[in-house]
Biopython code that builds the backbone (N, CA, C, O; Angstrom):
import numpy as np
from Bio.PDB.StructureBuilder import StructureBuilder

atoms = [
    (1, "MET", "N", (-6.917, 16.157, 2.640)),
    (1, "MET", "CA", (-5.556, 16.310, 2.160)),
    (1, "MET", "C", (-5.558, 16.132, 0.653)),
    (1, "MET", "O", (-6.196, 15.208, 0.148)),
    (2, "ASP", "N", (-4.876, 16.976, -0.062)),
    (2, "ASP", "CA", (-4.731, 16.864, -1.498)),
    (2, "ASP", "C", (-3.655, 15.833, -1.792)),
    (2, "ASP", "O", (-2.472, 16.091, -1.570)),
    (3, "THR", "N", (-4.055, 14.663, -2.291)),
    (3, "THR", "CA", (-3.094, 13.577, -2.469)),
    (3, "THR", "C", (-2.201, 13.786, -3.679)),
    (3, "THR", "O", (-1.157, 13.141, -3.778)),
    (4, "ASN", "N", (-2.573, 14.666, -4.603)),
    (4, "ASN", "CA", (-1.711, 14.915, -5.744)),
    (4, "ASN", "C", (-0.448, 15.658, -5.331)),
    (4, "ASN", "O", (0.599, 15.494, -5.957)),
    (5, "ASN", "N", (-0.536, 16.463, -4.295)),
    (5, "ASN", "CA", (0.613, 17.213, -3.801)),
    (5, "ASN", "C", (1.050, 16.701, -2.440)),
    (5, "ASN", "O", (1.693, 17.422, -1.677)),
    (6, "TRP", "N", (0.706, 15.469, -2.137)),
    (6, "TRP", "CA", (1.001, 14.888, -0.836)),
    (6, "TRP", "C", (2.487, 14.766, -0.644)),
    (6, "TRP", "O", (3.211, 14.318, -1.533)),
    (7, "ARG", "N", (2.927, 15.159, 0.494)),
    (7, "ARG", "CA", (4.321, 15.011, 0.886)),
    (7, "ARG", "C", (4.356, 14.362, 2.249)),
    (7, "ARG", "O", (3.643, 14.797, 3.153)),
    (8, "PRO", "N", (5.165, 13.334, 2.423)),
    (8, "PRO", "CA", (5.231, 12.685, 3.727)),
    (8, "PRO", "C", (5.736, 13.640, 4.785)),
    (8, "PRO", "O", (6.442, 14.607, 4.499)),
    (9, "GLY", "N", (5.363, 13.349, 5.991)),
    (9, "GLY", "CA", (5.844, 14.149, 7.106)),
    (9, "GLY", "C", (4.892, 15.242, 7.522)),
    (9, "GLY", "O", (5.203, 16.005, 8.437)),
    (10, "GLN", "N", (3.745, 15.345, 6.883)),
    (10, "GLN", "CA", (2.814, 16.401, 7.229)),
    (10, "GLN", "C", (2.134, 16.138, 8.560)),
    (10, "GLN", "O", (1.668, 17.070, 9.216)),
    (11, "ALA", "N", (2.074, 14.887, 8.959)),
    (11, "ALA", "CA", (1.449, 14.545, 10.236)),
    (11, "ALA", "C", (2.470, 13.842, 11.120)),
    (11, "ALA", "O", (2.187, 12.800, 11.712)),
    (12, "GLU", "N", (3.637, 14.418, 11.198)),
    (12, "GLU", "CA", (4.714, 13.815, 11.977)),
    (12, "GLU", "C", (4.393, 13.842, 13.465)),
    (12, "GLU", "O", (3.741, 14.771, 13.942)),
    (13, "PRO", "N", (4.846, 12.829, 14.204)),
    (13, "PRO", "CA", (4.674, 12.838, 15.649)),
    (13, "PRO", "C", (5.582, 13.886, 16.286)),
    (13, "PRO", "O", (6.428, 14.479, 15.616)),
    (14, "ALA", "N", (5.399, 14.103, 17.558)),
    (14, "ALA", "CA", (6.216, 15.070, 18.289)),
    (14, "ALA", "C", (7.692, 14.716, 18.132)),
    (14, "ALA", "O", (8.042, 13.549, 17.955)),
    (15, "MET", "N", (8.533, 15.704, 18.197)),
    (15, "MET", "CA", (9.967, 15.507, 17.999)),
    (15, "MET", "C", (10.553, 14.644, 19.121)),
    (15, "MET", "O", (10.955, 15.158, 20.165)),
    (16, "ASP", "N", (10.592, 13.381, 18.901)),
    (16, "ASP", "CA", (11.180, 12.434, 19.834)),
    (16, "ASP", "C", (12.408, 11.863, 19.141)),
    (16, "ASP", "O", (12.275, 11.147, 18.149)),
    (17, "THR", "N", (13.587, 12.162, 19.637)),
    (17, "THR", "CA", (14.804, 11.744, 18.954)),
    (17, "THR", "C", (14.951, 10.227, 18.916)),
    (17, "THR", "O", (15.711, 9.712, 18.096)),
    (18, "ALA", "N", (14.255, 9.507, 19.767)),
    (18, "ALA", "CA", (14.320, 8.050, 19.761)),
    (18, "ALA", "C", (13.324, 7.446, 18.771)),
    (18, "ALA", "O", (13.363, 6.242, 18.520)),
    (19, "ASP", "N", (12.447, 8.248, 18.215)),
    (19, "ASP", "CA", (11.425, 7.762, 17.292)),
    (19, "ASP", "C", (12.072, 7.407, 15.947)),
    (19, "ASP", "O", (12.800, 8.218, 15.375)),
    (20, "TRP", "N", (11.812, 6.230, 15.458)),
    (20, "TRP", "CA", (12.390, 5.763, 14.206)),
    (20, "TRP", "C", (12.023, 6.647, 13.036)),
    (20, "TRP", "O", (12.768, 6.716, 12.059)),
    (21, "ARG", "N", (10.881, 7.331, 13.113)),
    (21, "ARG", "CA", (10.404, 8.170, 12.004)),
    (21, "ARG", "C", (11.329, 9.358, 11.719)),
    (21, "ARG", "O", (11.394, 9.848, 10.591)),
    (22, "THR", "N", (12.045, 9.816, 12.756)),
    (22, "THR", "CA", (12.941, 10.961, 12.549)),
    (22, "THR", "C", (14.122, 10.595, 11.664)),
    (22, "THR", "O", (14.761, 11.481, 11.095)),
    (23, "GLN", "N", (14.423, 9.318, 11.538)),
    (23, "GLN", "CA", (15.544, 8.859, 10.719)),
    (23, "GLN", "C", (15.107, 8.350, 9.345)),
    (23, "GLN", "O", (15.946, 7.953, 8.536)),
    (24, "TRP", "N", (13.830, 8.359, 9.083)),
    (24, "TRP", "CA", (13.286, 7.792, 7.859)),
    (24, "TRP", "C", (13.272, 8.849, 6.750)),
    (24, "TRP", "O", (12.591, 9.864, 6.898)),
    (25, "PRO", "N", (13.999, 8.647, 5.645)),
    (25, "PRO", "CA", (14.009, 9.621, 4.549)),
    (25, "PRO", "C", (12.606, 9.781, 3.942)),
    (25, "PRO", "O", (11.896, 8.797, 3.738)),
    (26, "LEU", "N", (12.229, 10.998, 3.664)),
    (26, "LEU", "CA", (10.880, 11.289, 3.194)),
    (26, "LEU", "C", (10.552, 10.630, 1.857)),
    (26, "LEU", "O", (9.416, 10.210, 1.634)),
    (27, "ASP", "N", (11.532, 10.537, 0.976)),
    (27, "ASP", "CA", (11.245, 9.946, -0.329)),
    (27, "ASP", "C", (10.942, 8.459, -0.245)),
    (27, "ASP", "O", (10.339, 7.911, -1.168)),
    (28, "TYR", "N", (11.342, 7.783, 0.834)),
    (28, "TYR", "CA", (11.003, 6.370, 1.012)),
    (28, "TYR", "C", (9.490, 6.189, 1.110)),
    (28, "TYR", "O", (8.924, 5.260, 0.534)),
    (29, "ARG", "N", (8.853, 7.079, 1.839)),
    (29, "ARG", "CA", (7.395, 6.969, 1.985)),
    (29, "ARG", "C", (6.704, 7.156, 0.638)),
    (29, "ARG", "O", (5.740, 6.453, 0.333)),
    (30, "LEU", "N", (7.182, 8.086, -0.158)),
    (30, "LEU", "CA", (6.593, 8.282, -1.482)),
    (30, "LEU", "C", (6.756, 7.035, -2.344)),
    (30, "LEU", "O", (5.834, 6.643, -3.059)),
    (31, "ARG", "N", (7.925, 6.418, -2.275)),
    (31, "ARG", "CA", (8.148, 5.188, -3.038)),
    (31, "ARG", "C", (7.214, 4.077, -2.578)),
    (31, "ARG", "O", (6.694, 3.318, -3.395)),
    (32, "ILE", "N", (7.006, 3.985, -1.288)),
    (32, "ILE", "CA", (6.125, 2.942, -0.759)),
    (32, "ILE", "C", (4.682, 3.210, -1.170)),
    (32, "ILE", "O", (3.962, 2.280, -1.533)),
    (33, "VAL", "N", (4.252, 4.464, -1.119)),
    (33, "VAL", "CA", (2.901, 4.799, -1.585)),
    (33, "VAL", "C", (2.747, 4.395, -3.048)),
    (33, "VAL", "O", (1.712, 3.851, -3.432)),
    (34, "ASN", "N", (3.753, 4.651, -3.858)),
    (34, "ASN", "CA", (3.689, 4.280, -5.277)),
    (34, "ASN", "C", (3.647, 2.767, -5.464)),
    (34, "ASN", "O", (2.967, 2.284, -6.370)),
    (35, "LYS", "N", (4.353, 2.013, -4.636)),
    (35, "LYS", "CA", (4.295, 0.548, -4.716)),
    (35, "LYS", "C", (2.904, 0.042, -4.323)),
    (35, "LYS", "O", (2.372, -0.875, -4.949)),
    (36, "ILE", "N", (2.326, 0.641, -3.293)),
    (36, "ILE", "CA", (0.971, 0.279, -2.889)),
    (36, "ILE", "C", (0.008, 0.584, -4.028)),
    (36, "ILE", "O", (-0.861, -0.226, -4.349)),
    (37, "LEU", "N", (0.166, 1.743, -4.630)),
    (37, "LEU", "CA", (-0.694, 2.145, -5.745)),
    (37, "LEU", "C", (-0.559, 1.165, -6.907)),
    (37, "LEU", "O", (-1.565, 0.782, -7.503)),
    (38, "ASP", "N", (0.651, 0.757, -7.236)),
    (38, "ASP", "CA", (0.856, -0.233, -8.305)),
    (38, "ASP", "C", (0.120, -1.530, -8.007)),
    (38, "ASP", "O", (-0.519, -2.109, -8.886)),
    (39, "THR", "N", (0.213, -1.979, -6.765)),
    (39, "THR", "CA", (-0.472, -3.210, -6.374)),
    (39, "THR", "C", (-1.983, -3.049, -6.494)),
    (39, "THR", "O", (-2.667, -3.934, -7.007)),
    (40, "LEU", "N", (-2.497, -1.932, -6.027)),
    (40, "LEU", "CA", (-3.941, -1.686, -6.129)),
    (40, "LEU", "C", (-4.398, -1.657, -7.581)),
    (40, "LEU", "O", (-5.447, -2.205, -7.918)),
    (41, "MET", "N", (-3.614, -1.020, -8.435)),
    (41, "MET", "CA", (-3.996, -0.902, -9.844)),
    (41, "MET", "C", (-4.012, -2.255, -10.549)),
    (41, "MET", "O", (-4.777, -2.459, -11.491)),
    (42, "ARG", "N", (-3.170, -3.177, -10.093)),
    (42, "ARG", "CA", (-3.170, -4.518, -10.694)),
    (42, "ARG", "C", (-4.413, -5.313, -10.332)),
    (42, "ARG", "O", (-4.803, -6.222, -11.065)),
    (43, "HIS", "N", (-5.040, -4.980, -9.208)),
    (43, "HIS", "CA", (-6.118, -5.820, -8.705)),
    (43, "HIS", "C", (-7.484, -5.153, -8.640)),
    (43, "HIS", "O", (-8.491, -5.831, -8.438)),
    (44, "LEU", "N", (-7.533, -3.860, -8.804)),
    (44, "LEU", "CA", (-8.807, -3.159, -8.760)),
    (44, "LEU", "C", (-9.025, -2.418, -10.067)),
    (44, "LEU", "O", (-8.137, -1.710, -10.543)),
    (45, "PRO", "N", (-10.198, -2.579, -10.642)),
    (45, "PRO", "CA", (-10.457, -1.890, -11.908)),
    (45, "PRO", "C", (-10.601, -0.380, -11.685)),
    (45, "PRO", "O", (-11.260, 0.060, -10.743)),
    (46, "VAL", "N", (-9.985, 0.388, -12.555)),
    (46, "VAL", "CA", (-10.107, 1.839, -12.498)),
    (46, "VAL", "C", (-10.450, 2.347, -13.891)),
    (46, "VAL", "O", (-10.081, 1.750, -14.903)),
    (47, "SER", "N", (-11.153, 3.446, -13.913)),
    (47, "SER", "CA", (-11.453, 4.059, -15.201)),
    (47, "SER", "C", (-11.135, 5.545, -15.121)),
    (47, "SER", "O", (-11.706, 6.281, -14.316)),
    (48, "GLY", "N", (-10.232, 5.956, -15.953)),
    (48, "GLY", "CA", (-9.899, 7.360, -16.070)),
    (48, "GLY", "C", (-9.130, 7.926, -14.891)),
    (48, "GLY", "O", (-8.725, 7.217, -13.970)),
    (49, "GLN", "N", (-8.950, 9.229, -14.962)),
    (49, "GLN", "CA", (-8.187, 9.953, -13.951)),
    (49, "GLN", "C", (-8.858, 9.900, -12.581)),
    (49, "GLN", "O", (-8.183, 9.805, -11.556)),
    (50, "GLU", "N", (-10.177, 9.962, -12.569)),
    (50, "GLU", "CA", (-10.896, 9.945, -11.285)),
    (50, "GLU", "C", (-10.674, 8.630, -10.543)),
    (50, "GLU", "O", (-10.470, 8.628, -9.329)),
    (51, "GLY", "N", (-10.713, 7.523, -11.261)),
    (51, "GLY", "CA", (-10.454, 6.226, -10.642)),
    (51, "GLY", "C", (-9.040, 6.129, -10.116)),
    (51, "GLY", "O", (-8.811, 5.602, -9.027)),
    (52, "TRP", "N", (-8.084, 6.639, -10.890)),
    (52, "TRP", "CA", (-6.687, 6.631, -10.462)),
    (52, "TRP", "C", (-6.511, 7.490, -9.213)),
    (52, "TRP", "O", (-5.799, 7.107, -8.285)),
    (53, "ASN", "N", (-7.163, 8.654, -9.191)),
    (53, "ASN", "CA", (-7.076, 9.531, -8.014)),
    (53, "ASN", "C", (-7.631, 8.852, -6.769)),
    (53, "ASN", "O", (-7.079, 9.005, -5.680)),
    (54, "GLU", "N", (-8.720, 8.103, -6.923)),
    (54, "GLU", "CA", (-9.296, 7.385, -5.783)),
    (54, "GLU", "C", (-8.342, 6.324, -5.264)),
    (54, "GLU", "O", (-8.168, 6.184, -4.053)),
    (55, "LEU", "N", (-7.723, 5.575, -6.170)),
    (55, "LEU", "CA", (-6.758, 4.565, -5.741)),
    (55, "LEU", "C", (-5.569, 5.218, -5.040)),
    (55, "LEU", "O", (-5.057, 4.682, -4.058)),
    (56, "ARG", "N", (-5.136, 6.356, -5.531)),
    (56, "ARG", "CA", (-4.017, 7.064, -4.892)),
    (56, "ARG", "C", (-4.404, 7.488, -3.476)),
    (56, "ARG", "O", (-3.600, 7.371, -2.552)),
    (57, "LYS", "N", (-5.621, 7.974, -3.305)),
    (57, "LYS", "CA", (-6.087, 8.360, -1.966)),
    (57, "LYS", "C", (-6.085, 7.158, -1.026)),
    (57, "LYS", "O", (-5.687, 7.266, 0.134)),
    (58, "ILE", "N", (-6.530, 6.019, -1.536)),
    (58, "ILE", "CA", (-6.547, 4.796, -0.733)),
    (58, "ILE", "C", (-5.122, 4.422, -0.329)),
    (58, "ILE", "O", (-4.866, 4.092, 0.829)),
    (59, "ALA", "N", (-4.198, 4.474, -1.287)),
    (59, "ALA", "CA", (-2.805, 4.131, -1.007)),
    (59, "ALA", "C", (-2.206, 5.069, 0.042)),
    (59, "ALA", "O", (-1.507, 4.622, 0.952)),
    (60, "VAL", "N", (-2.478, 6.356, -0.085)),
    (60, "VAL", "CA", (-1.945, 7.347, 0.860)),
    (60, "VAL", "C", (-2.515, 7.121, 2.257)),
    (60, "VAL", "O", (-1.777, 7.139, 3.243)),
    (61, "ARG", "N", (-3.829, 6.909, 2.341)),
    (61, "ARG", "CA", (-4.443, 6.681, 3.657)),
    (61, "ARG", "C", (-3.911, 5.416, 4.312)),
    (61, "ARG", "O", (-3.638, 5.396, 5.512)),
    (62, "PHE", "N", (-3.767, 4.364, 3.519)),
    (62, "PHE", "CA", (-3.244, 3.110, 4.061)),
    (62, "PHE", "C", (-1.826, 3.307, 4.584)),
    (62, "PHE", "O", (-1.506, 2.888, 5.697)),
    (63, "GLU", "N", (-0.973, 3.945, 3.779)),
    (63, "GLU", "CA", (0.410, 4.156, 4.199)),
    (63, "GLU", "C", (0.475, 5.008, 5.456)),
    (63, "GLU", "O", (1.246, 4.705, 6.366)),
    (64, "GLU", "N", (-0.316, 6.061, 5.520)),
    (64, "GLU", "CA", (-0.321, 6.935, 6.703)),
    (64, "GLU", "C", (-0.760, 6.183, 7.952)),
    (64, "GLU", "O", (-0.205, 6.381, 9.033)),
    (65, "LYS", "N", (-1.759, 5.320, 7.797)),
    (65, "LYS", "CA", (-2.246, 4.537, 8.931)),
    (65, "LYS", "C", (-1.149, 3.614, 9.459)),
    (65, "LYS", "O", (-0.927, 3.533, 10.667)),
    (66, "ILE", "N", (-0.474, 2.929, 8.558)),
    (66, "ILE", "CA", (0.601, 2.027, 8.970)),
    (66, "ILE", "C", (1.765, 2.824, 9.555)),
    (66, "ILE", "O", (2.333, 2.433, 10.575)),
    (67, "TYR", "N", (2.120, 3.930, 8.921)),
    (67, "TYR", "CA", (3.254, 4.751, 9.366)),
    (67, "TYR", "C", (3.044, 5.264, 10.781)),
    (67, "TYR", "O", (3.953, 5.194, 11.609)),
    (68, "THR", "N", (1.863, 5.776, 11.062)),
    (68, "THR", "CA", (1.617, 6.340, 12.388)),
    (68, "THR", "C", (1.470, 5.266, 13.456)),
    (68, "THR", "O", (1.733, 5.523, 14.631)),
    (69, "GLY", "N", (1.053, 4.067, 13.063)),
    (69, "GLY", "CA", (0.857, 3.002, 14.043)),
    (69, "GLY", "C", (2.045, 2.099, 14.255)),
    (69, "GLY", "O", (2.086, 1.342, 15.225)),
    (70, "ALA", "N", (3.025, 2.169, 13.352)),
    (70, "ALA", "CA", (4.175, 1.268, 13.446)),
    (70, "ALA", "C", (5.068, 1.647, 14.623)),
    (70, "ALA", "O", (5.237, 2.823, 14.947)),
    (71, "THR", "N", (5.626, 0.633, 15.243)),
    (71, "THR", "CA", (6.503, 0.870, 16.384)),
    (71, "THR", "C", (7.967, 0.985, 15.983)),
    (71, "THR", "O", (8.798, 1.442, 16.768)),
    (72, "SER", "N", (8.283, 0.569, 14.751)),
    (72, "SER", "CA", (9.654, 0.647, 14.263)),
    (72, "SER", "C", (9.631, 0.601, 12.742)),
    (72, "SER", "O", (8.599, 0.334, 12.126)),
    (73, "GLN", "N", (10.774, 0.864, 12.158)),
    (73, "GLN", "CA", (10.895, 0.798, 10.707)),
    (73, "GLN", "C", (10.588, -0.610, 10.212)),
    (73, "GLN", "O", (9.886, -0.776, 9.214)),
    (74, "SER", "N", (11.101, -1.615, 10.895)),
    (74, "SER", "CA", (10.845, -2.994, 10.469)),
    (74, "SER", "C", (9.365, -3.359, 10.639)),
    (74, "SER", "O", (8.814, -4.098, 9.823)),
    (75, "ASP", "N", (8.726, -2.848, 11.687)),
    (75, "ASP", "CA", (7.291, -3.075, 11.881)),
    (75, "ASP", "C", (6.498, -2.445, 10.739)),
    (75, "ASP", "O", (5.569, -3.059, 10.213)),
    (76, "TYR", "N", (6.856, -1.237, 10.362)),
    (76, "TYR", "CA", (6.228, -0.509, 9.250)),
    (76, "TYR", "C", (6.347, -1.316, 7.954)),
    (76, "TYR", "O", (5.348, -1.554, 7.274)),
    (77, "LEU", "N", (7.554, -1.730, 7.619)),
    (77, "LEU", "CA", (7.777, -2.478, 6.382)),
    (77, "LEU", "C", (7.099, -3.843, 6.423)),
    (77, "LEU", "O", (6.557, -4.293, 5.413)),
    (78, "ARG", "N", (7.121, -4.505, 7.576)),
    (78, "ARG", "CA", (6.480, -5.812, 7.715)),
    (78, "ARG", "C", (4.977, -5.713, 7.491)),
    (78, "ARG", "O", (4.399, -6.525, 6.768)),
    (79, "LYS", "N", (4.341, -4.719, 8.110)),
    (79, "LYS", "CA", (2.885, -4.575, 7.980)),
    (79, "LYS", "C", (2.477, -4.263, 6.547)),
    (79, "LYS", "O", (1.497, -4.813, 6.045)),
    (80, "ILE", "N", (3.222, -3.388, 5.889)),
    (80, "ILE", "CA", (2.896, -3.059, 4.504)),
    (80, "ILE", "C", (3.132, -4.264, 3.603)),
    (80, "ILE", "O", (2.298, -4.581, 2.755)),
    (81, "SER", "N", (4.253, -4.927, 3.782)),
    (81, "SER", "CA", (4.562, -6.106, 2.962)),
    (81, "SER", "C", (3.528, -7.199, 3.143)),
    (81, "SER", "O", (3.101, -7.825, 2.173)),
    (82, "LEU", "N", (3.128, -7.428, 4.374)),
    (82, "LEU", "CA", (2.133, -8.462, 4.652)),
    (82, "LEU", "C", (0.803, -8.139, 3.981)),
    (82, "LEU", "O", (0.169, -9.025, 3.407)),
    (83, "LYS", "N", (0.380, -6.901, 4.045)),
    (83, "LYS", "CA", (-0.889, -6.510, 3.426)),
    (83, "LYS", "C", (-0.826, -6.650, 1.902)),
    (83, "LYS", "O", (-1.774, -7.126, 1.276)),
    (84, "MET", "N", (0.286, -6.237, 1.317)),
    (84, "MET", "CA", (0.420, -6.344, -0.138)),
    (84, "MET", "C", (0.495, -7.808, -0.566)),
    (84, "MET", "O", (-0.072, -8.181, -1.593)),
    (85, "LEU", "N", (1.187, -8.637, 0.209)),
    (85, "LEU", "CA", (1.257, -10.063, -0.083)),
    (85, "LEU", "C", (-0.121, -10.708, 0.028)),
    (85, "LEU", "O", (-0.487, -11.547, -0.795)),
    (86, "THR", "N", (-0.878, -10.318, 1.039)),
    (86, "THR", "CA", (-2.238, -10.835, 1.210)),
    (86, "THR", "C", (-3.098, -10.477, 0.003)),
    (86, "THR", "O", (-3.867, -11.307, -0.482)),
    (87, "MET", "N", (-2.969, -9.249, -0.481)),
    (87, "MET", "CA", (-3.746, -8.822, -1.641)),
    (87, "MET", "C", (-3.356, -9.644, -2.873)),
    (87, "MET", "O", (-4.226, -10.070, -3.634)),
    (88, "GLU", "N", (-2.075, -9.865, -3.068)),
    (88, "GLU", "CA", (-1.603, -10.672, -4.207)),
    (88, "GLU", "C", (-2.118, -12.106, -4.105)),
    (88, "GLU", "O", (-2.574, -12.679, -5.095)),
    (89, "THR", "N", (-2.043, -12.679, -2.916)),
    (89, "THR", "CA", (-2.487, -14.053, -2.708)),
    (89, "THR", "C", (-3.982, -14.198, -2.951)),
    (89, "THR", "O", (-4.420, -15.146, -3.602)),
    (90, "LYS", "N", (-4.760, -13.264, -2.432)),
    (90, "LYS", "CA", (-6.213, -13.324, -2.645)),
    (90, "LYS", "C", (-6.554, -13.209, -4.119)),
    (90, "LYS", "O", (-7.458, -13.891, -4.601)),
    (91, "ALA", "N", (-5.847, -12.362, -4.834)),
    (91, "ALA", "CA", (-6.104, -12.200, -6.264)),
    (91, "ALA", "C", (-5.766, -13.480, -7.021)),
    (91, "ALA", "O", (-6.507, -13.887, -7.916)),
    (92, "GLN", "N", (-4.657, -14.113, -6.669)),
    (92, "GLN", "CA", (-4.268, -15.363, -7.335)),
    (92, "GLN", "C", (-5.260, -16.479, -7.026)),
    (92, "GLN", "O", (-5.590, -17.280, -7.901)),
    (93, "THR", "N", (-5.732, -16.532, -5.796)),
    (93, "THR", "CA", (-6.712, -17.545, -5.407)),
    (93, "THR", "C", (-8.021, -17.327, -6.158)),
    (93, "THR", "O", (-8.638, -18.282, -6.630)),
    (94, "ALA", "N", (-8.434, -16.087, -6.265)),
    (94, "ALA", "CA", (-9.673, -15.782, -6.981)),
    (94, "ALA", "C", (-9.547, -16.163, -8.454)),
    (94, "ALA", "O", (-10.482, -16.709, -9.040)),
    (95, "MET", "N", (-8.385, -15.874, -9.053)),
    (95, "MET", "CA", (-8.183, -16.229, -10.454)),
    (95, "MET", "C", (-8.199, -17.742, -10.628)),
    (95, "MET", "O", (-8.782, -18.242, -11.590)),
    (96, "ALA", "N", (-7.575, -18.475, -9.721)),
    (96, "ALA", "CA", (-7.539, -19.934, -9.810)),
    (96, "ALA", "C", (-8.939, -20.519, -9.656)),
    (96, "ALA", "O", (-9.275, -21.505, -10.312)),
    (97, "ASN", "N", (-9.752, -19.922, -8.798)),
    (97, "ASN", "CA", (-11.118, -20.415, -8.599)),
    (97, "ASN", "C", (-12.008, -20.119, -9.798)),
    (97, "ASN", "O", (-13.016, -20.798, -9.994)),
    (98, "ASN", "N", (-11.661, -19.131, -10.597)),
    (98, "ASN", "CA", (-12.468, -18.760, -11.753)),
    (98, "ASN", "C", (-12.085, -19.523, -13.016)),
    (98, "ASN", "O", (-12.808, -19.466, -14.011)),
    (99, "LEU", "N", (-10.960, -20.238, -12.993)),
    (99, "LEU", "CA", (-10.557, -21.011, -14.147)),
    (99, "LEU", "C", (-11.472, -22.228, -14.290)),
    (99, "LEU", "O", (-11.846, -22.852, -13.297)),
    (100, "PRO", "N", (-11.829, -22.562, -15.538)),
    (100, "PRO", "CA", (-12.663, -23.771, -15.718)),
    (100, "PRO", "C", (-11.836, -25.008, -15.346)),
    (100, "PRO", "O", (-10.658, -25.118, -15.685)),
    (101, "SER", "N", (-12.480, -25.911, -14.655)),
    (101, "SER", "CA", (-11.767, -27.119, -14.270)),
    (101, "SER", "C", (-11.746, -28.101, -15.439)),
    (101, "SER", "O", (-12.693, -28.184, -16.221)),
    (102, "ASN", "N", (-10.676, -28.819, -15.534)),
    (102, "ASN", "CA", (-10.527, -29.822, -16.574)),
    (102, "ASN", "C", (-10.853, -31.169, -15.947)),
    (102, "ASN", "O", (-10.065, -31.710, -15.171)),
    (103, "SER", "N", (-12.012, -31.704, -16.288)),
    (103, "SER", "CA", (-12.461, -32.940, -15.660)),
    (103, "SER", "C", (-12.039, -34.179, -16.436)),
    (103, "SER", "O", (-12.371, -35.297, -16.043)),
    (104, "ALA", "N", (-11.317, -33.994, -17.524)),
    (104, "ALA", "CA", (-10.884, -35.146, -18.308)),
    (104, "ALA", "C", (-9.797, -35.906, -17.551)),
    (104, "ALA", "O", (-8.907, -35.308, -16.946)),
    (105, "VAL", "N", (-9.884, -37.207, -17.596)),
    (105, "VAL", "CA", (-8.905, -38.058, -16.934)),
    (105, "VAL", "C", (-8.000, -38.636, -18.012)),
    (105, "VAL", "O", (-8.499, -39.134, -19.021)),
    (106, "PHE", "N", (-6.706, -38.586, -17.832)),
    (106, "PHE", "CA", (-5.767, -39.087, -18.823)),
    (106, "PHE", "C", (-5.257, -40.430, -18.434)),
    (106, "PHE", "O", (-4.449, -41.016, -19.154)),
]
sb = StructureBuilder()
sb.init_structure("model")
sb.init_model(0)
sb.init_chain("A")
sb.init_seg("    ")
for serial, (resi, resn, name, xyz) in enumerate(atoms, 1):
    if name == "N":
        sb.init_residue(resn, " ", resi, " ")
    sb.init_atom(name, np.array(xyz, "f"), 0.0, 1.0, " ", f" {name:<3s}", serial, name[0])
structure = sb.get_structure()
């Protein structure tokens, strides 16, 4: 899939009127992919356009995986939020572990 021209809904499930995905506006998915991409860019080093394209592919694949596996809109948002929060927490923990400790006693 060409992620530069990616549009949500290309792998939509069968037309089930009870499926939450039929009520989900397409631009929401694009916004979520962009939020995932922003989070990835804060925590993973990239160089140039090629690195950015790779991160975008990762963001798109992750969003598609969650979207197709989610049982509801709230499940979709919960899973994405949890993963992004986990990434933020791990990054903060890693930064805290890399800080020099101050062994001076006051």
